[in-house]
HTML snippet that shows the backbone in 3Dmol.js (N, CA, C, O; Angstrom):
<script src="https://3Dmol.org/build/3Dmol-min.js"></script>
<div id="view" style="width:600px;height:400px;position:relative"></div>
<script>
const pdb = `
ATOM      1  N   MET A   1     -12.863 -13.915  15.013  1.00  0.00           N
ATOM      2  CA  MET A   1     -11.831 -12.891  15.022  1.00  0.00           C
ATOM      3  C   MET A   1     -10.634 -13.398  14.210  1.00  0.00           C
ATOM      4  O   MET A   1     -10.237 -14.557  14.329  1.00  0.00           O
ATOM      5  N   LYS A   2     -10.084 -12.540  13.409  1.00  0.00           N
ATOM      6  CA  LYS A   2      -8.952 -12.913  12.549  1.00  0.00           C
ATOM      7  C   LYS A   2      -7.658 -12.942  13.353  1.00  0.00           C
ATOM      8  O   LYS A   2      -7.470 -12.187  14.308  1.00  0.00           O
ATOM      9  N   THR A   3      -6.780 -13.836  12.933  1.00  0.00           N
ATOM     10  CA  THR A   3      -5.464 -13.915  13.573  1.00  0.00           C
ATOM     11  C   THR A   3      -4.559 -12.822  13.004  1.00  0.00           C
ATOM     12  O   THR A   3      -4.861 -12.198  11.986  1.00  0.00           O
ATOM     13  N   ASN A   4      -3.451 -12.616  13.693  1.00  0.00           N
ATOM     14  CA  ASN A   4      -2.474 -11.643  13.197  1.00  0.00           C
ATOM     15  C   ASN A   4      -1.969 -12.046  11.820  1.00  0.00           C
ATOM     16  O   ASN A   4      -1.738 -11.186  10.970  1.00  0.00           O
ATOM     17  N   ARG A   5      -1.794 -13.352  11.589  1.00  0.00           N
ATOM     18  CA  ARG A   5      -1.328 -13.831  10.295  1.00  0.00           C
ATOM     19  C   ARG A   5      -2.314 -13.489   9.190  1.00  0.00           C
ATOM     20  O   ARG A   5      -1.913 -13.040   8.117  1.00  0.00           O
ATOM     21  N   GLU A   6      -3.602 -13.699   9.445  1.00  0.00           N
ATOM     22  CA  GLU A   6      -4.626 -13.391   8.449  1.00  0.00           C
ATOM     23  C   GLU A   6      -4.667 -11.892   8.161  1.00  0.00           C
ATOM     24  O   GLU A   6      -4.758 -11.469   7.009  1.00  0.00           O
ATOM     25  N   LEU A   7      -4.600 -11.101   9.226  1.00  0.00           N
ATOM     26  CA  LEU A   7      -4.602  -9.649   9.037  1.00  0.00           C
ATOM     27  C   LEU A   7      -3.355  -9.193   8.289  1.00  0.00           C
ATOM     28  O   LEU A   7      -3.420  -8.315   7.428  1.00  0.00           O
ATOM     29  N   SER A   8      -2.221  -9.796   8.627  1.00  0.00           N
ATOM     30  CA  SER A   8      -0.966  -9.468   7.944  1.00  0.00           C
ATOM     31  C   SER A   8      -1.089  -9.726   6.450  1.00  0.00           C
ATOM     32  O   SER A   8      -0.702  -8.889   5.634  1.00  0.00           O
ATOM     33  N   GLU A   9      -1.627 -10.882   6.096  1.00  0.00           N
ATOM     34  CA  GLU A   9      -1.793 -11.228   4.686  1.00  0.00           C
ATOM     35  C   GLU A   9      -2.722 -10.246   3.973  1.00  0.00           C
ATOM     36  O   GLU A   9      -2.475  -9.874   2.826  1.00  0.00           O
ATOM     37  N   GLU A  10      -3.784  -9.830   4.649  1.00  0.00           N
ATOM     38  CA  GLU A  10      -4.709  -8.861   4.052  1.00  0.00           C
ATOM     39  C   GLU A  10      -4.012  -7.530   3.799  1.00  0.00           C
ATOM     40  O   GLU A  10      -4.158  -6.942   2.727  1.00  0.00           O
ATOM     41  N   TYR A  11      -3.260  -7.059   4.782  1.00  0.00           N
ATOM     42  CA  TYR A  11      -2.551  -5.786   4.617  1.00  0.00           C
ATOM     43  C   TYR A  11      -1.537  -5.869   3.482  1.00  0.00           C
ATOM     44  O   TYR A  11      -1.415  -4.937   2.686  1.00  0.00           O
ATOM     45  N   LEU A  12      -0.815  -6.973   3.406  1.00  0.00           N
ATOM     46  CA  LEU A  12       0.188  -7.112   2.361  1.00  0.00           C
ATOM     47  C   LEU A  12      -0.465  -7.268   0.983  1.00  0.00           C
ATOM     48  O   LEU A  12       0.072  -6.780  -0.011  1.00  0.00           O
ATOM     49  N   ASP A  13      -1.608  -7.937   0.919  1.00  0.00           N
ATOM     50  CA  ASP A  13      -2.364  -8.023  -0.339  1.00  0.00           C
ATOM     51  C   ASP A  13      -2.841  -6.644  -0.769  1.00  0.00           C
ATOM     52  O   ASP A  13      -2.755  -6.281  -1.942  1.00  0.00           O
ATOM     53  N   ASP A  14      -3.349  -5.876   0.205  1.00  0.00           N
ATOM     54  CA  ASP A  14      -3.794  -4.517  -0.109  1.00  0.00           C
ATOM     55  C   ASP A  14      -2.630  -3.660  -0.590  1.00  0.00           C
ATOM     56  O   ASP A  14      -2.790  -2.833  -1.488  1.00  0.00           O
ATOM     57  N   ALA A  15      -1.462  -3.859   0.006  1.00  0.00           N
ATOM     58  CA  ALA A  15      -0.282  -3.109  -0.418  1.00  0.00           C
ATOM     59  C   ALA A  15       0.029  -3.399  -1.882  1.00  0.00           C
ATOM     60  O   ALA A  15       0.386  -2.490  -2.632  1.00  0.00           O
ATOM     61  N   GLU A  16      -0.102  -4.649  -2.290  1.00  0.00           N
ATOM     62  CA  GLU A  16       0.154  -5.009  -3.684  1.00  0.00           C
ATOM     63  C   GLU A  16      -0.871  -4.368  -4.624  1.00  0.00           C
ATOM     64  O   GLU A  16      -0.525  -3.941  -5.725  1.00  0.00           O
ATOM     65  N   LYS A  17      -2.114  -4.303  -4.191  1.00  0.00           N
ATOM     66  CA  LYS A  17      -3.151  -3.647  -4.998  1.00  0.00           C
ATOM     67  C   LYS A  17      -2.840  -2.165  -5.173  1.00  0.00           C
ATOM     68  O   LYS A  17      -2.972  -1.615  -6.267  1.00  0.00           O
ATOM     69  N   VAL A  18      -2.427  -1.529  -4.085  1.00  0.00           N
ATOM     70  CA  VAL A  18      -2.086  -0.105  -4.147  1.00  0.00           C
ATOM     71  C   VAL A  18      -0.867   0.097  -5.041  1.00  0.00           C
ATOM     72  O   VAL A  18      -0.800   1.070  -5.792  1.00  0.00           O
ATOM     73  N   LEU A  19       0.093  -0.818  -4.962  1.00  0.00           N
ATOM     74  CA  LEU A  19       1.284  -0.718  -5.798  1.00  0.00           C
ATOM     75  C   LEU A  19       0.916  -0.785  -7.280  1.00  0.00           C
ATOM     76  O   LEU A  19       1.500  -0.073  -8.096  1.00  0.00           O
ATOM     77  N   ARG A  20      -0.045  -1.633  -7.629  1.00  0.00           N
ATOM     78  CA  ARG A  20      -0.496  -1.689  -9.025  1.00  0.00           C
ATOM     79  C   ARG A  20      -1.106  -0.353  -9.449  1.00  0.00           C
ATOM     80  O   ARG A  20      -0.904   0.089 -10.580  1.00  0.00           O
ATOM     81  N   CYS A  21      -1.843   0.286  -8.556  1.00  0.00           N
ATOM     82  CA  CYS A  21      -2.412   1.606  -8.857  1.00  0.00           C
ATOM     83  C   CYS A  21      -1.311   2.642  -9.049  1.00  0.00           C
ATOM     84  O   CYS A  21      -1.395   3.491  -9.936  1.00  0.00           O
ATOM     85  N   ILE A  22      -0.283   2.566  -8.217  1.00  0.00           N
ATOM     86  CA  ILE A  22       0.853   3.491  -8.331  1.00  0.00           C
ATOM     87  C   ILE A  22       1.528   3.319  -9.690  1.00  0.00           C
ATOM     88  O   ILE A  22       1.836   4.299 -10.367  1.00  0.00           O
ATOM     89  N   ARG A  23       1.751   2.083 -10.077  1.00  0.00           N
ATOM     90  CA  ARG A  23       2.405   1.821 -11.363  1.00  0.00           C
ATOM     91  C   ARG A  23       1.563   2.328 -12.525  1.00  0.00           C
ATOM     92  O   ARG A  23       2.096   2.895 -13.479  1.00  0.00           O
ATOM     93  N   ALA A  24       0.254   2.129 -12.449  1.00  0.00           N
ATOM     94  CA  ALA A  24      -0.637   2.607 -13.510  1.00  0.00           C
ATOM     95  C   ALA A  24      -0.622   4.130 -13.572  1.00  0.00           C
ATOM     96  O   ALA A  24      -0.620   4.714 -14.655  1.00  0.00           O
ATOM     97  N   LEU A  25      -0.612   4.765 -12.412  1.00  0.00           N
ATOM     98  CA  LEU A  25      -0.597   6.227 -12.372  1.00  0.00           C
ATOM     99  C   LEU A  25       0.710   6.777 -12.933  1.00  0.00           C
ATOM    100  O   LEU A  25       0.708   7.784 -13.641  1.00  0.00           O
ATOM    101  N   ARG A  26       1.812   6.125 -12.624  1.00  0.00           N
ATOM    102  CA  ARG A  26       3.109   6.569 -13.153  1.00  0.00           C
ATOM    103  C   ARG A  26       3.190   6.395 -14.662  1.00  0.00           C
ATOM    104  O   ARG A  26       3.916   7.122 -15.340  1.00  0.00           O
ATOM    105  N   ALA A  27       2.441   5.425 -15.185  1.00  0.00           N
ATOM    106  CA  ALA A  27       2.467   5.161 -16.622  1.00  0.00           C
ATOM    107  C   ALA A  27       1.613   6.151 -17.414  1.00  0.00           C
ATOM    108  O   ALA A  27       1.731   6.235 -18.637  1.00  0.00           O
ATOM    109  N   GLU A  28       0.762   6.894 -16.726  1.00  0.00           N
ATOM    110  CA  GLU A  28      -0.076   7.870 -17.434  1.00  0.00           C
ATOM    111  C   GLU A  28       0.796   8.937 -18.079  1.00  0.00           C
ATOM    112  O   GLU A  28       1.796   9.381 -17.514  1.00  0.00           O
ATOM    113  N   ARG A  29       0.397   9.323 -19.251  1.00  0.00           N
ATOM    114  CA  ARG A  29       1.139  10.343 -19.993  1.00  0.00           C
ATOM    115  C   ARG A  29       0.340  11.639 -20.021  1.00  0.00           C
ATOM    116  O   ARG A  29      -0.850  11.667 -19.708  1.00  0.00           O
ATOM    117  N   GLY A  30       1.009  12.677 -20.392  1.00  0.00           N
ATOM    118  CA  GLY A  30       0.363  13.970 -20.508  1.00  0.00           C
ATOM    119  C   GLY A  30       0.744  14.872 -19.353  1.00  0.00           C
ATOM    120  O   GLY A  30       1.304  14.421 -18.354  1.00  0.00           O
ATOM    121  N   PRO A  31       0.438  16.136 -19.495  1.00  0.00           N
ATOM    122  CA  PRO A  31       0.823  17.104 -18.466  1.00  0.00           C
ATOM    123  C   PRO A  31      -0.002  16.943 -17.194  1.00  0.00           C
ATOM    124  O   PRO A  31      -1.160  16.526 -17.228  1.00  0.00           O
ATOM    125  N   ASP A  32       0.614  17.280 -16.094  1.00  0.00           N
ATOM    126  CA  ASP A  32      -0.044  17.278 -14.780  1.00  0.00           C
ATOM    127  C   ASP A  32      -0.046  18.721 -14.283  1.00  0.00           C
ATOM    128  O   ASP A  32       0.574  19.058 -13.274  1.00  0.00           O
ATOM    129  N   LEU A  33      -0.761  19.554 -15.024  1.00  0.00           N
ATOM    130  CA  LEU A  33      -0.700  20.991 -14.781  1.00  0.00           C
ATOM    131  C   LEU A  33      -1.151  21.391 -13.386  1.00  0.00           C
ATOM    132  O   LEU A  33      -0.540  22.260 -12.766  1.00  0.00           O
ATOM    133  N   ALA A  34      -2.190  20.783 -12.893  1.00  0.00           N
ATOM    134  CA  ALA A  34      -2.713  21.160 -11.579  1.00  0.00           C
ATOM    135  C   ALA A  34      -2.050  20.358 -10.456  1.00  0.00           C
ATOM    136  O   ALA A  34      -2.324  20.610  -9.283  1.00  0.00           O
ATOM    137  N   GLY A  35      -1.195  19.409 -10.790  1.00  0.00           N
ATOM    138  CA  GLY A  35      -0.518  18.611  -9.782  1.00  0.00           C
ATOM    139  C   GLY A  35      -1.399  17.533  -9.173  1.00  0.00           C
ATOM    140  O   GLY A  35      -1.065  16.972  -8.130  1.00  0.00           O
ATOM    141  N   ILE A  36      -2.521  17.240  -9.818  1.00  0.00           N
ATOM    142  CA  ILE A  36      -3.444  16.246  -9.276  1.00  0.00           C
ATOM    143  C   ILE A  36      -2.800  14.859  -9.269  1.00  0.00           C
ATOM    144  O   ILE A  36      -2.904  14.125  -8.287  1.00  0.00           O
ATOM    145  N   ARG A  37      -2.144  14.511 -10.355  1.00  0.00           N
ATOM    146  CA  ARG A  37      -1.497  13.202 -10.424  1.00  0.00           C
ATOM    147  C   ARG A  37      -0.423  13.078  -9.346  1.00  0.00           C
ATOM    148  O   ARG A  37      -0.297  12.030  -8.713  1.00  0.00           O
ATOM    149  N   ALA A  38       0.330  14.117  -9.142  1.00  0.00           N
ATOM    150  CA  ALA A  38       1.388  14.082  -8.131  1.00  0.00           C
ATOM    151  C   ALA A  38       0.801  13.915  -6.732  1.00  0.00           C
ATOM    152  O   ALA A  38       1.353  13.177  -5.916  1.00  0.00           O
ATOM    153  N   ARG A  39      -0.305  14.588  -6.448  1.00  0.00           N
ATOM    154  CA  ARG A  39      -0.951  14.443  -5.137  1.00  0.00           C
ATOM    155  C   ARG A  39      -1.488  13.026  -4.948  1.00  0.00           C
ATOM    156  O   ARG A  39      -1.342  12.433  -3.879  1.00  0.00           O
ATOM    157  N   ARG A  40      -2.108  12.493  -5.996  1.00  0.00           N
ATOM    158  CA  ARG A  40      -2.620  11.119  -5.916  1.00  0.00           C
ATOM    159  C   ARG A  40      -1.475  10.144  -5.700  1.00  0.00           C
ATOM    160  O   ARG A  40      -1.592   9.204  -4.913  1.00  0.00           O
ATOM    161  N   LEU A  41      -0.375  10.366  -6.395  1.00  0.00           N
ATOM    162  CA  LEU A  41       0.782   9.495  -6.253  1.00  0.00           C
ATOM    163  C   LEU A  41       1.341   9.536  -4.829  1.00  0.00           C
ATOM    164  O   LEU A  41       1.692   8.498  -4.268  1.00  0.00           O
ATOM    165  N   ARG A  42       1.422  10.724  -4.251  1.00  0.00           N
ATOM    166  CA  ARG A  42       1.894  10.853  -2.866  1.00  0.00           C
ATOM    167  C   ARG A  42       0.965  10.109  -1.908  1.00  0.00           C
ATOM    168  O   ARG A  42       1.430   9.383  -1.029  1.00  0.00           O
ATOM    169  N   MET A  43      -0.340  10.288  -2.076  1.00  0.00           N
ATOM    170  CA  MET A  43      -1.311   9.645  -1.208  1.00  0.00           C
ATOM    171  C   MET A  43      -1.233   8.117  -1.329  1.00  0.00           C
ATOM    172  O   MET A  43      -1.240   7.410  -0.322  1.00  0.00           O
ATOM    173  N   LEU A  44      -1.160   7.619  -2.559  1.00  0.00           N
ATOM    174  CA  LEU A  44      -1.065   6.175  -2.773  1.00  0.00           C
ATOM    175  C   LEU A  44       0.232   5.610  -2.213  1.00  0.00           C
ATOM    176  O   LEU A  44       0.245   4.507  -1.667  1.00  0.00           O
ATOM    177  N   THR A  45       1.312   6.349  -2.343  1.00  0.00           N
ATOM    178  CA  THR A  45       2.591   5.906  -1.813  1.00  0.00           C
ATOM    179  C   THR A  45       2.536   5.805  -0.290  1.00  0.00           C
ATOM    180  O   THR A  45       3.068   4.859   0.290  1.00  0.00           O
ATOM    181  N   GLU A  46       1.895   6.776   0.357  1.00  0.00           N
ATOM    182  CA  GLU A  46       1.735   6.718   1.812  1.00  0.00           C
ATOM    183  C   GLU A  46       0.876   5.521   2.214  1.00  0.00           C
ATOM    184  O   GLU A  46       1.182   4.841   3.194  1.00  0.00           O
ATOM    185  N   MET A  47      -0.188   5.262   1.472  1.00  0.00           N
ATOM    186  CA  MET A  47      -1.042   4.115   1.750  1.00  0.00           C
ATOM    187  C   MET A  47      -0.257   2.817   1.604  1.00  0.00           C
ATOM    188  O   MET A  47      -0.363   1.920   2.441  1.00  0.00           O
ATOM    189  N   TYR A  48       0.526   2.725   0.544  1.00  0.00           N
ATOM    190  CA  TYR A  48       1.348   1.539   0.294  1.00  0.00           C
ATOM    191  C   TYR A  48       2.321   1.310   1.453  1.00  0.00           C
ATOM    192  O   TYR A  48       2.430   0.200   1.973  1.00  0.00           O
ATOM    193  N   ASP A  49       3.027   2.372   1.850  1.00  0.00           N
ATOM    194  CA  ASP A  49       3.994   2.255   2.939  1.00  0.00           C
ATOM    195  C   ASP A  49       3.324   1.812   4.231  1.00  0.00           C
ATOM    196  O   ASP A  49       3.845   0.948   4.936  1.00  0.00           O
ATOM    197  N   GLU A  50       2.166   2.399   4.549  1.00  0.00           N
ATOM    198  CA  GLU A  50       1.462   2.036   5.780  1.00  0.00           C
ATOM    199  C   GLU A  50       0.997   0.587   5.751  1.00  0.00           C
ATOM    200  O   GLU A  50       1.126  -0.121   6.750  1.00  0.00           O
ATOM    201  N   CYS A  51       0.461   0.137   4.630  1.00  0.00           N
ATOM    202  CA  CYS A  51       0.013  -1.250   4.523  1.00  0.00           C
ATOM    203  C   CYS A  51       1.180  -2.215   4.702  1.00  0.00           C
ATOM    204  O   CYS A  51       1.048  -3.234   5.380  1.00  0.00           O
ATOM    205  N   ARG A  52       2.316  -1.897   4.100  1.00  0.00           N
ATOM    206  CA  ARG A  52       3.487  -2.763   4.225  1.00  0.00           C
ATOM    207  C   ARG A  52       3.995  -2.809   5.664  1.00  0.00           C
ATOM    208  O   ARG A  52       4.297  -3.885   6.179  1.00  0.00           O
ATOM    209  N   VAL A  53       4.091  -1.663   6.309  1.00  0.00           N
ATOM    210  CA  VAL A  53       4.598  -1.617   7.682  1.00  0.00           C
ATOM    211  C   VAL A  53       3.669  -2.396   8.615  1.00  0.00           C
ATOM    212  O   VAL A  53       4.132  -3.226   9.398  1.00  0.00           O
ATOM    213  N   VAL A  54       2.373  -2.134   8.537  1.00  0.00           N
ATOM    214  CA  VAL A  54       1.426  -2.817   9.412  1.00  0.00           C
ATOM    215  C   VAL A  54       1.421  -4.320   9.115  1.00  0.00           C
ATOM    216  O   VAL A  54       1.392  -5.135  10.037  1.00  0.00           O
ATOM    217  N   GLY A  55       1.448  -4.683   7.844  1.00  0.00           N
ATOM    218  CA  GLY A  55       1.471  -6.093   7.486  1.00  0.00           C
ATOM    219  C   GLY A  55       2.672  -6.814   8.059  1.00  0.00           C
ATOM    220  O   GLY A  55       2.544  -7.920   8.584  1.00  0.00           O
ATOM    221  N   HIS A  56       3.838  -6.198   7.965  1.00  0.00           N
ATOM    222  CA  HIS A  56       5.051  -6.822   8.492  1.00  0.00           C
ATOM    223  C   HIS A  56       5.060  -6.849  10.017  1.00  0.00           C
ATOM    224  O   HIS A  56       5.546  -7.808  10.616  1.00  0.00           O
ATOM    225  N   LEU A  57       4.526  -5.801  10.652  1.00  0.00           N
ATOM    226  CA  LEU A  57       4.450  -5.804  12.118  1.00  0.00           C
ATOM    227  C   LEU A  57       3.532  -6.912  12.616  1.00  0.00           C
ATOM    228  O   LEU A  57       3.850  -7.601  13.585  1.00  0.00           O
ATOM    229  N   LEU A  58       2.390  -7.083  11.950  1.00  0.00           N
ATOM    230  CA  LEU A  58       1.467  -8.147  12.350  1.00  0.00           C
ATOM    231  C   LEU A  58       2.096  -9.522  12.137  1.00  0.00           C
ATOM    232  O   LEU A  58       1.911 -10.421  12.957  1.00  0.00           O
ATOM    233  N   ALA A  59       2.832  -9.689  11.053  1.00  0.00           N
ATOM    234  CA  ALA A  59       3.496 -10.965  10.797  1.00  0.00           C
ATOM    235  C   ALA A  59       4.539 -11.244  11.876  1.00  0.00           C
ATOM    236  O   ALA A  59       4.651 -12.372  12.355  1.00  0.00           O
ATOM    237  N   ARG A  60       5.287 -10.241  12.253  1.00  0.00           N
ATOM    238  CA  ARG A  60       6.298 -10.410  13.297  1.00  0.00           C
ATOM    239  C   ARG A  60       5.636 -10.727  14.633  1.00  0.00           C
ATOM    240  O   ARG A  60       6.126 -11.558  15.398  1.00  0.00           O
ATOM    241  N   ARG A  61       4.526 -10.064  14.903  1.00  0.00           N
ATOM    242  CA  ARG A  61       3.812 -10.294  16.151  1.00  0.00           C
ATOM    243  C   ARG A  61       3.268 -11.729  16.193  1.00  0.00           C
ATOM    244  O   ARG A  61       3.239 -12.353  17.254  1.00  0.00           O
ATOM    245  N   GLU A  62       2.845 -12.237  15.061  1.00  0.00           N
ATOM    246  CA  GLU A  62       2.334 -13.619  14.973  1.00  0.00           C
ATOM    247  C   GLU A  62       3.441 -14.616  15.320  1.00  0.00           C
ATOM    248  O   GLU A  62       3.186 -15.630  15.970  1.00  0.00           O
ATOM    249  N   ARG A  63       4.660 -14.327  14.889  1.00  0.00           N
ATOM    250  CA  ARG A  63       5.776 -15.244  15.147  1.00  0.00           C
ATOM    251  C   ARG A  63       6.183 -15.258  16.623  1.00  0.00           C
ATOM    252  O   ARG A  63       6.695 -16.266  17.110  1.00  0.00           O
ATOM    253  N   THR A  64       5.963 -14.151  17.339  1.00  0.00           N
ATOM    254  CA  THR A  64       6.400 -14.065  18.722  1.00  0.00           C
ATOM    255  C   THR A  64       5.333 -14.558  19.697  1.00  0.00           C
ATOM    256  O   THR A  64       5.615 -14.732  20.883  1.00  0.00           O
ATOM    257  N   VAL A  65       4.126 -14.782  19.218  1.00  0.00           N
ATOM    258  CA  VAL A  65       3.036 -15.223  20.111  1.00  0.00           C
ATOM    259  C   VAL A  65       3.069 -16.708  20.297  1.00  0.00           C
ATOM    260  O   VAL A  65       2.232 -17.259  21.012  1.00  0.00           O
TER     261      VAL A  65
END
`;
const viewer = $3Dmol.createViewer("view");
viewer.addModel(pdb, "pdb");
viewer.setStyle({}, {cartoon: {color: "spectrum"}});
viewer.zoomTo();
viewer.render();
</script>
């Protein structure tokens, strides 16, 4: 079973991966007529935020145990 620290690191690593996807998506050029890029960006941003929050909560929990 993984420790809170290990899980925290995984979540924060995943957050960085998602952030790279967000940056690549923002760098895309051309029209977003159907709003697909905007929807993907919103979804990725939510994923990034959730990974960061959970990662930091697990890290804090590791320090208090």
